[in-house]
C-alpha positions, 0 to 999 in steps of 0.5 A: 538482418532480422536473423542477426537481431534474433541472434543478438536477442538470444545471446542477450537473454542467455547472458541475462539468465546466467547473470540474473542475480547480478542484474537484480543487485545492480537494479537494487543498488540503483534504486537505493541511490536514486529513490525519487527516480525509482519511485517515479518509474515504479508509479509509471509502470504501475499505472501503465500495467494496472492489471499485471500489477493487481495480478502480482499483488493477488498472487503475493497475497495468496502465497503469503496469506499467513503474513497478511493474516498476521498484519490484519490481526495486529491492526485489529488488535491495535484498533481494539486496544485504542478504542477507549471504553469510555466512548458513548453509544452516540460516539460509536455511532458517529464512528460507524457513520464515517465508515458508511459515508466513506463507502458512499463516497467510494460508490458515488465517485468511483474513487476508493475512500478510506477512514484515516486515523489522523494520528495513526494507531501504530505510529512510530513516535505517537499513537492515536485513539480510535475516536471520532475526532481522530478520524477523517475521510480521505481518498485511499491513495492519500491514506496509503501514501501516508501509512503510519506517519503523522506530520506534527 
């Protein structure tokens, strides 16, 4: 009985290796046709496999360092371009204080916090400024979900 199970697993593995592209395409099509179910499954897997997820992300960043450097440079440039030169020193200090408070929240609660641009710097329909009244402190998970979106 155990031998039959081992043989079946071996045959299944061999079939998968021969048809890997087909399996991946079917999985991709299923995910496109079932976006909510797919998102729930991805979230569940990520929560259950946090270390593996982080290792995969770290490896991806190392293998694609040029892409990530490009994104970071683009974001830095957008921030600079959207920081008005008419801001006073006091307003710049308020902005810096928000970042310090977010870091303090992260340290004291253990939950990562970000300084979010309410109206994104690189939004599709509208772009905001890097000014104090366009900033707020929110949990990192909420900021990452929001991305460059702005609800009107």
